[in-house]
ROTOR-72384 format. One record per atom (N, C-alpha, C, O, CB): residue number from 1; residue in three letters; atom name; x, y, z. Coordinates in steps of 0.05 Angstrom, whole numbers, plus 5000, padded with zeros to 4 digits. Glycine has a CB too. Example, Ala and Ser with C-alpha at 12.3 -4.5 7.8 and 13.67 -1.06 7.14 Angstrom:
! ROTOR-72384
nr | rest | atom | c1 | c2 | c3
1 | ALA | N | 5264 | 4886 | 5156
1 | ALA | CA | 5246 | 4910 | 5156
1 | ALA | C | 5264 | 4934 | 5156
1 | ALA | O | 5285 | 4934 | 5169
1 | ALA | CB | 5226 | 4911 | 5181
2 | SER | N | 5257 | 4955 | 5142
2 | SER | CA | 5273 | 4979 | 5143
2 | SER | C | 5258 | 5001 | 5157
2 | SER | O | 5268 | 5023 | 5161
2 | SER | CB | 5282 | 4988 | 5114
END
This chain:
! ROTOR-72384
nr | rest | atom | c1 | c2 | c3
1 | UNK | N | 8707 | 7859 | 3840
1 | UNK | CA | 8725 | 7840 | 3851
1 | UNK | C | 8730 | 7848 | 3880
1 | UNK | O | 8733 | 7871 | 3887
1 | UNK | CB | 8752 | 7840 | 3835
2 | UNK | N | 8730 | 7828 | 3897
2 | UNK | CA | 8735 | 7831 | 3926
2 | UNK | C | 8764 | 7826 | 3931
2 | UNK | O | 8775 | 7806 | 3922
2 | UNK | CB | 8717 | 7812 | 3943
3 | UNK | N | 8777 | 7844 | 3945
3 | UNK | CA | 8806 | 7840 | 3951
3 | UNK | C | 8823 | 7850 | 3929
3 | UNK | O | 8814 | 7864 | 3911
3 | UNK | CB | 8811 | 7811 | 3956
4 | UNK | N | 8849 | 7843 | 3930
4 | UNK | CA | 8868 | 7854 | 3912
4 | UNK | C | 8880 | 7834 | 3892
4 | UNK | O | 8900 | 7839 | 3879
4 | UNK | CB | 8891 | 7867 | 3927
5 | UNK | N | 8868 | 7810 | 3890
5 | UNK | CA | 8879 | 7790 | 3872
5 | UNK | C | 8856 | 7775 | 3858
5 | UNK | O | 8833 | 7777 | 3867
5 | UNK | CB | 8898 | 7771 | 3886
6 | UNK | N | 8863 | 7760 | 3838
6 | UNK | CA | 8843 | 7745 | 3823
6 | UNK | C | 8833 | 7721 | 3839
6 | UNK | O | 8814 | 7708 | 3830
6 | UNK | CB | 8855 | 7736 | 3796
7 | UNK | N | 8846 | 7714 | 3861
7 | UNK | CA | 8836 | 7692 | 3878
7 | UNK | C | 8810 | 7700 | 3891
7 | UNK | O | 8797 | 7683 | 3903
7 | UNK | CB | 8856 | 7684 | 3898
8 | UNK | N | 8802 | 7725 | 3890
8 | UNK | CA | 8777 | 7735 | 3902
8 | UNK | C | 8755 | 7739 | 3882
8 | UNK | O | 8739 | 7757 | 3885
8 | UNK | CB | 8783 | 7761 | 3917
9 | UNK | N | 8753 | 7722 | 3862
9 | UNK | CA | 8733 | 7725 | 3841
9 | UNK | C | 8705 | 7716 | 3851
9 | UNK | O | 8703 | 7702 | 3871
9 | UNK | CB | 8741 | 7709 | 3816
10 | UNK | N | 8685 | 7724 | 3836
10 | UNK | CA | 8658 | 7715 | 3841
10 | UNK | C | 8655 | 7686 | 3835
10 | UNK | O | 8667 | 7675 | 3816
10 | UNK | CB | 8638 | 7732 | 3825
11 | UNK | N | 8638 | 7672 | 3851
11 | UNK | CA | 8631 | 7644 | 3846
11 | UNK | C | 8601 | 7641 | 3846
11 | UNK | O | 8586 | 7658 | 3855
11 | UNK | CB | 8644 | 7626 | 3868
12 | UNK | N | 8592 | 7618 | 3835
12 | UNK | CA | 8564 | 7612 | 3834
12 | UNK | C | 8554 | 7603 | 3862
12 | UNK | O | 8570 | 7601 | 3880
12 | UNK | CB | 8558 | 7589 | 3813
13 | UNK | N | 8528 | 7598 | 3864
13 | UNK | CA | 8517 | 7589 | 3890
13 | UNK | C | 8530 | 7562 | 3898
13 | UNK | O | 8531 | 7556 | 3922
13 | UNK | CB | 8487 | 7586 | 3888
14 | UNK | N | 8538 | 7546 | 3878
14 | UNK | CA | 8550 | 7520 | 3884
14 | UNK | C | 8581 | 7522 | 3885
14 | UNK | O | 8595 | 7502 | 3884
14 | UNK | CB | 8542 | 7499 | 3863
15 | UNK | N | 8592 | 7546 | 3887
15 | UNK | CA | 8620 | 7552 | 3889
15 | UNK | C | 8636 | 7546 | 3864
15 | UNK | O | 8660 | 7541 | 3864
15 | UNK | CB | 8632 | 7535 | 3912
16 | UNK | N | 8622 | 7547 | 3841
16 | UNK | CA | 8636 | 7544 | 3815
16 | UNK | C | 8646 | 7570 | 3804
16 | UNK | O | 8637 | 7591 | 3814
16 | UNK | CB | 8617 | 7531 | 3795
17 | UNK | N | 8664 | 7569 | 3785
17 | UNK | CA | 8676 | 7593 | 3774
17 | UNK | C | 8656 | 7609 | 3757
17 | UNK | O | 8641 | 7596 | 3742
17 | UNK | CB | 8701 | 7586 | 3758
18 | UNK | N | 8656 | 7635 | 3758
18 | UNK | CA | 8640 | 7652 | 3742
18 | UNK | C | 8658 | 7667 | 3723
18 | UNK | O | 8676 | 7681 | 3731
18 | UNK | CB | 8623 | 7672 | 3759
19 | UNK | N | 8653 | 7664 | 3697
19 | UNK | CA | 8669 | 7678 | 3677
19 | UNK | C | 8663 | 7708 | 3679
19 | UNK | O | 8643 | 7716 | 3691
19 | UNK | CB | 8664 | 7668 | 3648
20 | UNK | N | 8680 | 7724 | 3667
20 | UNK | CA | 8675 | 7753 | 3666
20 | UNK | C | 8647 | 7757 | 3653
20 | UNK | O | 8640 | 7742 | 3635
20 | UNK | CB | 8697 | 7768 | 3650
21 | UNK | N | 8633 | 7776 | 3662
21 | UNK | CA | 8606 | 7782 | 3651
21 | UNK | C | 8601 | 7811 | 3649
21 | UNK | O | 8616 | 7827 | 3661
21 | UNK | CB | 8585 | 7768 | 3668
22 | UNK | N | 8581 | 7818 | 3635
22 | UNK | CA | 8573 | 7846 | 3633
22 | UNK | C | 8543 | 7848 | 3637
22 | UNK | O | 8528 | 7829 | 3635
22 | UNK | CB | 8581 | 7859 | 3606
23 | UNK | N | 8534 | 7872 | 3643
23 | UNK | CA | 8506 | 7877 | 3649
23 | UNK | C | 8498 | 7903 | 3635
23 | UNK | O | 8511 | 7924 | 3639
23 | UNK | CB | 8501 | 7878 | 3680
24 | UNK | N | 8477 | 7902 | 3620
24 | UNK | CA | 8467 | 7926 | 3606
24 | UNK | C | 8440 | 7932 | 3617
24 | UNK | O | 8422 | 7915 | 3617
24 | UNK | CB | 8467 | 7922 | 3575
25 | UNK | N | 8436 | 7957 | 3627
25 | UNK | CA | 8410 | 7965 | 3637
25 | UNK | C | 8400 | 7986 | 3618
25 | UNK | O | 8413 | 8006 | 3613
25 | UNK | CB | 8413 | 7976 | 3666
26 | UNK | N | 8375 | 7982 | 3609
26 | UNK | CA | 8363 | 8001 | 3590
26 | UNK | C | 8338 | 8013 | 3603
26 | UNK | O | 8317 | 8000 | 3604
26 | UNK | CB | 8356 | 7987 | 3564
27 | UNK | N | 8340 | 8037 | 3613
27 | UNK | CA | 8317 | 8051 | 3624
27 | UNK | C | 8306 | 8040 | 3649
27 | UNK | O | 8282 | 8040 | 3654
27 | UNK | CB | 8296 | 8051 | 3604
28 | UNK | N | 8323 | 8030 | 3667
28 | UNK | CA | 8313 | 8019 | 3692
28 | UNK | C | 8335 | 8014 | 3711
28 | UNK | O | 8358 | 8022 | 3707
28 | UNK | CB | 8297 | 7994 | 3687
29 | UNK | N | 8329 | 7999 | 3732
29 | UNK | CA | 8348 | 7992 | 3752
29 | UNK | C | 8350 | 7962 | 3753
29 | UNK | O | 8330 | 7948 | 3751
29 | UNK | CB | 8340 | 8003 | 3780
30 | UNK | N | 8374 | 7951 | 3756
30 | UNK | CA | 8378 | 7922 | 3758
30 | UNK | C | 8394 | 7917 | 3783
30 | UNK | O | 8414 | 7930 | 3788
30 | UNK | CB | 8393 | 7911 | 3733
31 | UNK | N | 8385 | 7898 | 3799
31 | UNK | CA | 8400 | 7889 | 3823
31 | UNK | C | 8416 | 7864 | 3815
31 | UNK | O | 8404 | 7845 | 3806
31 | UNK | CB | 8381 | 7884 | 3847
32 | UNK | N | 8441 | 7866 | 3819
32 | UNK | CA | 8459 | 7843 | 3811
32 | UNK | C | 8472 | 7833 | 3837
32 | UNK | O | 8490 | 7847 | 3847
32 | UNK | CB | 8480 | 7852 | 3790
33 | UNK | N | 8465 | 7810 | 3846
33 | UNK | CA | 8474 | 7799 | 3871
33 | UNK | C | 8496 | 7779 | 3867
33 | UNK | O | 8493 | 7760 | 3850
33 | UNK | CB | 8452 | 7787 | 3887
34 | UNK | N | 8518 | 7782 | 3881
34 | UNK | CA | 8540 | 7762 | 3880
34 | UNK | C | 8533 | 7740 | 3900
34 | UNK | O | 8529 | 7747 | 3924
34 | UNK | CB | 8568 | 7775 | 3886
35 | UNK | N | 8532 | 7715 | 3892
35 | UNK | CA | 8525 | 7694 | 3909
35 | UNK | C | 8547 | 7685 | 3928
35 | UNK | O | 8542 | 7679 | 3951
35 | UNK | CB | 8515 | 7670 | 3894
36 | UNK | N | 8572 | 7684 | 3918
36 | UNK | CA | 8595 | 7675 | 3934
36 | UNK | C | 8620 | 7688 | 3923
36 | UNK | O | 8621 | 7696 | 3900
36 | UNK | CB | 8597 | 7644 | 3933
37 | UNK | N | 8640 | 7689 | 3939
37 | UNK | CA | 8667 | 7698 | 3931
37 | UNK | C | 8686 | 7675 | 3936
37 | UNK | O | 8683 | 7659 | 3955
37 | UNK | CB | 8675 | 7723 | 3947
38 | UNK | N | 8706 | 7672 | 3918
38 | UNK | CA | 8725 | 7651 | 3921
38 | UNK | C | 8743 | 7654 | 3945
38 | UNK | O | 8753 | 7634 | 3955
38 | UNK | CB | 8742 | 7649 | 3896
39 | UNK | N | 8746 | 7677 | 3955
39 | UNK | CA | 8763 | 7682 | 3978
39 | UNK | C | 8753 | 7706 | 3992
39 | UNK | O | 8740 | 7722 | 3978
39 | UNK | CB | 8794 | 7684 | 3970
40 | UNK | N | 8758 | 7711 | 4016
40 | UNK | CA | 8774 | 7695 | 4034
40 | UNK | C | 8758 | 7673 | 4048
40 | UNK | O | 8745 | 7678 | 4068
40 | UNK | CB | 8787 | 7713 | 4055
41 | UNK | N | 8758 | 7650 | 4036
41 | UNK | CA | 8744 | 7626 | 4047
41 | UNK | C | 8715 | 7631 | 4054
41 | UNK | O | 8706 | 7623 | 4075
41 | UNK | CB | 8759 | 7616 | 4071
42 | UNK | N | 8701 | 7644 | 4036
42 | UNK | CA | 8673 | 7651 | 4042
42 | UNK | C | 8653 | 7634 | 4026
42 | UNK | O | 8629 | 7636 | 4031
42 | UNK | CB | 8668 | 7679 | 4037
43 | UNK | N | 8663 | 7618 | 4008
43 | UNK | CA | 8644 | 7603 | 3992
43 | UNK | C | 8634 | 7578 | 4007
43 | UNK | O | 8649 | 7565 | 4022
43 | UNK | CB | 8658 | 7594 | 3965
44 | UNK | N | 8609 | 7572 | 4002
44 | UNK | CA | 8598 | 7548 | 4015
44 | UNK | C | 8581 | 7556 | 4039
44 | UNK | O | 8574 | 7579 | 4043
44 | UNK | CB | 8620 | 7529 | 4023
45 | UNK | N | 8573 | 7535 | 4054
45 | UNK | CA | 8556 | 7540 | 4077
45 | UNK | C | 8571 | 7556 | 4098
45 | UNK | O | 8595 | 7553 | 4102
45 | UNK | CB | 8547 | 7513 | 4089
46 | UNK | N | 8557 | 7573 | 4112
46 | UNK | CA | 8568 | 7590 | 4132
46 | UNK | C | 8550 | 7590 | 4157
46 | UNK | O | 8527 | 7582 | 4155
46 | UNK | CB | 8573 | 7619 | 4122
47 | UNK | N | 8560 | 7598 | 4179
47 | UNK | CA | 8544 | 7600 | 4202
47 | UNK | C | 8555 | 7622 | 4220
47 | UNK | O | 8579 | 7628 | 4220
47 | UNK | CB | 8542 | 7573 | 4217
48 | UNK | N | 8537 | 7633 | 4236
48 | UNK | CA | 8546 | 7652 | 4256
48 | UNK | C | 8545 | 7639 | 4283
48 | UNK | O | 8524 | 7628 | 4291
48 | UNK | CB | 8528 | 7678 | 4256
49 | UNK | N | 8567 | 7639 | 4298
49 | UNK | CA | 8569 | 7628 | 4325
49 | UNK | C | 8569 | 7652 | 4344
49 | UNK | O | 8587 | 7668 | 4343
49 | UNK | CB | 8595 | 7610 | 4328
50 | UNK | N | 8548 | 7652 | 4361
50 | UNK | CA | 8545 | 7675 | 4380
50 | UNK | C | 8549 | 7664 | 4408
50 | UNK | O | 8532 | 7647 | 4417
50 | UNK | CB | 8518 | 7689 | 4376
51 | UNK | N | 8569 | 7673 | 4422
51 | UNK | CA | 8574 | 7665 | 4449
51 | UNK | C | 8566 | 7688 | 4468
51 | UNK | O | 8572 | 7711 | 4462
51 | UNK | CB | 8604 | 7657 | 4454
52 | UNK | N | 8553 | 7681 | 4489
52 | UNK | CA | 8543 | 7701 | 4508
52 | UNK | C | 8551 | 7694 | 4536
52 | UNK | O | 8548 | 7671 | 4545
52 | UNK | CB | 8512 | 7703 | 4505
53 | UNK | N | 8561 | 7713 | 4551
53 | UNK | CA | 8567 | 7710 | 4580
53 | UNK | C | 8544 | 7724 | 4594
53 | UNK | O | 8538 | 7747 | 4590
53 | UNK | CB | 8595 | 7723 | 4588
54 | UNK | N | 8531 | 7709 | 4612
54 | UNK | CA | 8508 | 7719 | 4627
54 | UNK | C | 8517 | 7725 | 4655
54 | UNK | O | 8537 | 7715 | 4665
54 | UNK | CB | 8485 | 7700 | 4626
55 | UNK | N | 8501 | 7742 | 4670
55 | UNK | CA | 8507 | 7747 | 4698
55 | UNK | C | 8508 | 7721 | 4714
55 | UNK | O | 8493 | 7703 | 4708
55 | UNK | CB | 8487 | 7767 | 4710
56 | UNK | N | 8524 | 7721 | 4734
56 | UNK | CA | 8528 | 7697 | 4751
56 | UNK | C | 8502 | 7689 | 4765
56 | UNK | O | 8499 | 7665 | 4772
56 | UNK | CB | 8549 | 7702 | 4772
57 | UNK | N | 8483 | 7707 | 4769
57 | UNK | CA | 8458 | 7700 | 4783
57 | UNK | C | 8437 | 7691 | 4764
57 | UNK | O | 8413 | 7688 | 4772
57 | UNK | CB | 8448 | 7724 | 4799
58 | UNK | N | 8444 | 7686 | 4738
58 | UNK | CA | 8424 | 7675 | 4719
58 | UNK | C | 8417 | 7646 | 4728
58 | UNK | O | 8436 | 7630 | 4732
58 | UNK | CB | 8435 | 7675 | 4690
59 | UNK | N | 8392 | 7640 | 4731
59 | UNK | CA | 8384 | 7612 | 4740
59 | UNK | C | 8395 | 7591 | 4720
59 | UNK | O | 8392 | 7593 | 4696
59 | UNK | CB | 8354 | 7610 | 4742
60 | UNK | N | 8408 | 7571 | 4731
60 | UNK | CA | 8420 | 7550 | 4714
60 | UNK | C | 8400 | 7533 | 4701
60 | UNK | O | 8406 | 7520 | 4681
60 | UNK | CB | 8439 | 7533 | 4731
61 | UNK | N | 8375 | 7533 | 4711
61 | UNK | CA | 8354 | 7517 | 4699
61 | UNK | C | 8337 | 7533 | 4679
61 | UNK | O | 8319 | 7523 | 4667
61 | UNK | CB | 8336 | 7505 | 4720
62 | UNK | N | 8343 | 7559 | 4677
62 | UNK | CA | 8328 | 7576 | 4659
62 | UNK | C | 8337 | 7573 | 4630
62 | UNK | O | 8355 | 7557 | 4624
62 | UNK | CB | 8331 | 7605 | 4668
63 | UNK | N | 8325 | 7589 | 4612
63 | UNK | CA | 8332 | 7590 | 4584
63 | UNK | C | 8340 | 7618 | 4577
63 | UNK | O | 8326 | 7637 | 4585
63 | UNK | CB | 8309 | 7579 | 4566
64 | UNK | N | 8362 | 7621 | 4563
64 | UNK | CA | 8371 | 7647 | 4554
64 | UNK | C | 8364 | 7650 | 4524
64 | UNK | O | 8369 | 7631 | 4509
64 | UNK | CB | 8402 | 7651 | 4559
65 | UNK | N | 8353 | 7672 | 4517
65 | UNK | CA | 8345 | 7677 | 4489
65 | UNK | C | 8361 | 7701 | 4479
65 | UNK | O | 8371 | 7718 | 4494
65 | UNK | CB | 8315 | 7682 | 4486
66 | UNK | N | 8364 | 7703 | 4452
66 | UNK | CA | 8377 | 7726 | 4440
66 | UNK | C | 8357 | 7739 | 4421
66 | UNK | O | 8342 | 7725 | 4407
66 | UNK | CB | 8403 | 7717 | 4426
67 | UNK | N | 8358 | 7765 | 4419
67 | UNK | CA | 8341 | 7779 | 4400
67 | UNK | C | 8358 | 7801 | 4387
67 | UNK | O | 8378 | 7810 | 4398
67 | UNK | CB | 8316 | 7793 | 4415
68 | UNK | N | 8351 | 7808 | 4363
68 | UNK | CA | 8366 | 7828 | 4349
68 | UNK | C | 8356 | 7832 | 4321
68 | UNK | O | 8335 | 7822 | 4313
68 | UNK | CB | 8396 | 7821 | 4348
69 | UNK | N | 8370 | 7847 | 4306
69 | UNK | CA | 8364 | 7854 | 4278
69 | UNK | C | 8377 | 7834 | 4260
69 | UNK | O | 8394 | 7841 | 4243
69 | UNK | CB | 8372 | 7883 | 4271
70 | UNK | N | 8370 | 7808 | 4262
70 | UNK | CA | 8384 | 7787 | 4248
70 | UNK | C | 8379 | 7786 | 4218
70 | UNK | O | 8396 | 7775 | 4204
70 | UNK | CB | 8376 | 7761 | 4260
71 | UNK | N | 8358 | 7798 | 4209
71 | UNK | CA | 8352 | 7797 | 4180
71 | UNK | C | 8374 | 7812 | 4164
71 | UNK | O | 8378 | 7807 | 4141
71 | UNK | CB | 8325 | 7810 | 4174
72 | UNK | N | 8388 | 7830 | 4178
72 | UNK | CA | 8410 | 7845 | 4164
72 | UNK | C | 8435 | 7828 | 4159
72 | UNK | O | 8453 | 7836 | 4144
72 | UNK | CB | 8417 | 7869 | 4179
73 | UNK | N | 8436 | 7804 | 4171
73 | UNK | CA | 8459 | 7786 | 4167
73 | UNK | C | 8458 | 7773 | 4140
73 | UNK | O | 8479 | 7764 | 4130
73 | UNK | CB | 8459 | 7765 | 4188
74 | UNK | N | 8435 | 7773 | 4126
74 | UNK | CA | 8434 | 7761 | 4100
74 | UNK | C | 8434 | 7731 | 4100
74 | UNK | O | 8443 | 7718 | 4081
74 | UNK | CB | 8456 | 7771 | 4083
75 | UNK | N | 8425 | 7719 | 4122
75 | UNK | CA | 8426 | 7689 | 4124
75 | UNK | C | 8398 | 7677 | 4123
75 | UNK | O | 8394 | 7654 | 4130
75 | UNK | CB | 8440 | 7681 | 4150
76 | UNK | N | 8378 | 7693 | 4115
76 | UNK | CA | 8352 | 7683 | 4111
76 | UNK | C | 8332 | 7686 | 4134
76 | UNK | O | 8310 | 7676 | 4132
76 | UNK | CB | 8353 | 7655 | 4105
77 | UNK | N | 8340 | 7699 | 4156
77 | UNK | CA | 8322 | 7703 | 4178
77 | UNK | C | 8303 | 7726 | 4171
77 | UNK | O | 8311 | 7747 | 4161
77 | UNK | CB | 8338 | 7709 | 4204
78 | UNK | N | 8277 | 7721 | 4175
78 | UNK | CA | 8257 | 7740 | 4168
78 | UNK | C | 8258 | 7766 | 4184
78 | UNK | O | 8263 | 7765 | 4209
78 | UNK | CB | 8229 | 7727 | 4170
79 | UNK | N | 8254 | 7788 | 4172
79 | UNK | CA | 8254 | 7814 | 4186
79 | UNK | C | 8230 | 7815 | 4206
79 | UNK | O | 8231 | 7831 | 4225
79 | UNK | CB | 8253 | 7838 | 4167
80 | UNK | N | 8209 | 7799 | 4201
80 | UNK | CA | 8187 | 7799 | 4219
80 | UNK | C | 8194 | 7787 | 4247
80 | UNK | O | 8180 | 7791 | 4266
80 | UNK | CB | 8163 | 7783 | 4207
81 | UNK | N | 8217 | 7773 | 4248
81 | UNK | CA | 8227 | 7761 | 4273
81 | UNK | C | 8248 | 7779 | 4287
81 | UNK | O | 8257 | 7772 | 4308
81 | UNK | CB | 8238 | 7734 | 4268
82 | UNK | N | 8256 | 7801 | 4274
82 | UNK | CA | 8275 | 7819 | 4286
82 | UNK | C | 8265 | 7829 | 4313
82 | UNK | O | 8242 | 7837 | 4316
82 | UNK | CB | 8282 | 7842 | 4268
83 | UNK | N | 8281 | 7827 | 4333
83 | UNK | CA | 8276 | 7836 | 4360
83 | UNK | C | 8253 | 7821 | 4374
83 | UNK | O | 8242 | 7831 | 4393
83 | UNK | CB | 8270 | 7866 | 4360
84 | UNK | N | 8246 | 7798 | 4364
84 | UNK | CA | 8225 | 7782 | 4376
84 | UNK | C | 8237 | 7766 | 4399
84 | UNK | O | 8254 | 7749 | 4395
84 | UNK | CB | 8211 | 7764 | 4355
85 | UNK | N | 8228 | 7771 | 4423
85 | UNK | CA | 8237 | 7756 | 4447
85 | UNK | C | 8227 | 7728 | 4447
85 | UNK | O | 8204 | 7724 | 4439
85 | UNK | CB | 8229 | 7771 | 4473
86 | UNK | N | 8243 | 7709 | 4455
86 | UNK | CA | 8234 | 7681 | 4458
86 | UNK | C | 8235 | 7664 | 4434
86 | UNK | O | 8227 | 7641 | 4435
86 | UNK | CB | 8206 | 7682 | 4467
87 | UNK | N | 8246 | 7674 | 4411
87 | UNK | CA | 8247 | 7657 | 4387
87 | UNK | C | 8273 | 7641 | 4384
87 | UNK | O | 8273 | 7620 | 4373
87 | UNK | CB | 8244 | 7674 | 4363
88 | UNK | N | 8295 | 7652 | 4395
88 | UNK | CA | 8321 | 7640 | 4390
88 | UNK | C | 8335 | 7633 | 4417
88 | UNK | O | 8350 | 7649 | 4428
88 | UNK | CB | 8339 | 7659 | 4374
89 | UNK | N | 8329 | 7608 | 4427
89 | UNK | CA | 8342 | 7600 | 4452
89 | UNK | C | 8371 | 7592 | 4448
89 | UNK | O | 8378 | 7581 | 4427
89 | UNK | CB | 8326 | 7576 | 4464
90 | UNK | N | 8387 | 7598 | 4468
90 | UNK | CA | 8415 | 7591 | 4468
90 | UNK | C | 8419 | 7564 | 4483
90 | UNK | O | 8401 | 7556 | 4498
90 | UNK | CB | 8433 | 7613 | 4480
91 | UNK | N | 8442 | 7552 | 4479
91 | UNK | CA | 8448 | 7527 | 4493
91 | UNK | C | 8470 | 7533 | 4513
91 | UNK | O | 8489 | 7547 | 4507
91 | UNK | CB | 8458 | 7505 | 4473
92 | UNK | N | 8466 | 7523 | 4537
92 | UNK | CA | 8486 | 7528 | 4558
92 | UNK | C | 8511 | 7512 | 4552
92 | UNK | O | 8510 | 7488 | 4547
92 | UNK | CB | 8475 | 7520 | 4587
93 | UNK | N | 8534 | 7525 | 4551
93 | UNK | CA | 8559 | 7512 | 4544
93 | UNK | C | 8579 | 7511 | 4567
93 | UNK | O | 8600 | 7498 | 4565
93 | UNK | CB | 8572 | 7526 | 4520
94 | UNK | N | 8573 | 7525 | 4589
94 | UNK | CA | 8591 | 7526 | 4612
94 | UNK | C | 8579 | 7543 | 4633
94 | UNK | O | 8557 | 7554 | 4630
94 | UNK | CB | 8619 | 7535 | 4604
95 | UNK | N | 8593 | 7547 | 4655
95 | UNK | CA | 8584 | 7564 | 4676
95 | UNK | C | 8581 | 7593 | 4666
95 | UNK | O | 8601 | 7605 | 4657
95 | UNK | CB | 8604 | 7564 | 4701
96 | UNK | N | 8557 | 7603 | 4666
96 | UNK | CA | 8550 | 7630 | 4657
96 | UNK | C | 8557 | 7634 | 4627
96 | UNK | O | 8560 | 7657 | 4619
96 | UNK | CB | 8566 | 7650 | 4674
97 | UNK | N | 8559 | 7613 | 4612
97 | UNK | CA | 8565 | 7615 | 4583
97 | UNK | C | 8543 | 7601 | 4567
97 | UNK | O | 8536 | 7578 | 4573
97 | UNK | CB | 8593 | 7603 | 4576
98 | UNK | N | 8533 | 7615 | 4547
98 | UNK | CA | 8512 | 7605 | 4529
98 | UNK | C | 8520 | 7609 | 4500
98 | UNK | O | 8537 | 7627 | 4495
98 | UNK | CB | 8485 | 7618 | 4535
99 | UNK | N | 8509 | 7594 | 4482
99 | UNK | CA | 8517 | 7596 | 4454
99 | UNK | C | 8493 | 7589 | 4436
99 | UNK | O | 8475 | 7574 | 4443
99 | UNK | CB | 8540 | 7577 | 4448
100 | UNK | N | 8493 | 7603 | 4413
100 | UNK | CA | 8474 | 7595 | 4391
100 | UNK | C | 8489 | 7595 | 4365
100 | UNK | O | 8506 | 7612 | 4360
100 | UNK | CB | 8449 | 7616 | 4390
101 | UNK | N | 8484 | 7576 | 4349
101 | UNK | CA | 8496 | 7574 | 4322
101 | UNK | C | 8474 | 7578 | 4302
101 | UNK | O | 8455 | 7563 | 4300
101 | UNK | CB | 8510 | 7546 | 4317
102 | UNK | N | 8477 | 7599 | 4286
102 | UNK | CA | 8457 | 7607 | 4266
102 | UNK | C | 8467 | 7600 | 4239
102 | UNK | O | 8486 | 7612 | 4229
102 | UNK | CB | 8450 | 7638 | 4268
103 | UNK | N | 8455 | 7579 | 4226
103 | UNK | CA | 8465 | 7571 | 4199
103 | UNK | C | 8455 | 7590 | 4178
103 | UNK | O | 8434 | 7603 | 4181
103 | UNK | CB | 8456 | 7543 | 4193
104 | UNK | N | 8470 | 7592 | 4156
104 | UNK | CA | 8461 | 7608 | 4134
104 | UNK | C | 8438 | 7594 | 4120
104 | UNK | O | 8437 | 7569 | 4120
104 | UNK | CB | 8485 | 7613 | 4113
105 | UNK | N | 8420 | 7609 | 4109
105 | UNK | CA | 8397 | 7597 | 4096
105 | UNK | C | 8404 | 7587 | 4069
105 | UNK | O | 8387 | 7576 | 4055
105 | UNK | CB | 8374 | 7617 | 4094
END
């Protein structure tokens, strides 16, 4: 259970209630993944909003990209794309401000 109350129970991928369950492992290892939690407001589609402030001398007609270890976010980005330059362009949102919205897979 996540948190300190029953409002933080496990939910299905479609955000439905999951009854109490048990797991028996006989002579091996079992990976049991929780798809969603009922709280704190984590069930359903999610996205990561990344805002970046760039140096003032960044060309306004250029493109800003972001790179990183995104596969660890658990949103479906392939580890083969981690730290790959030029794959994830940001959108200019203001003077020296850029943004990318990464949806959950």
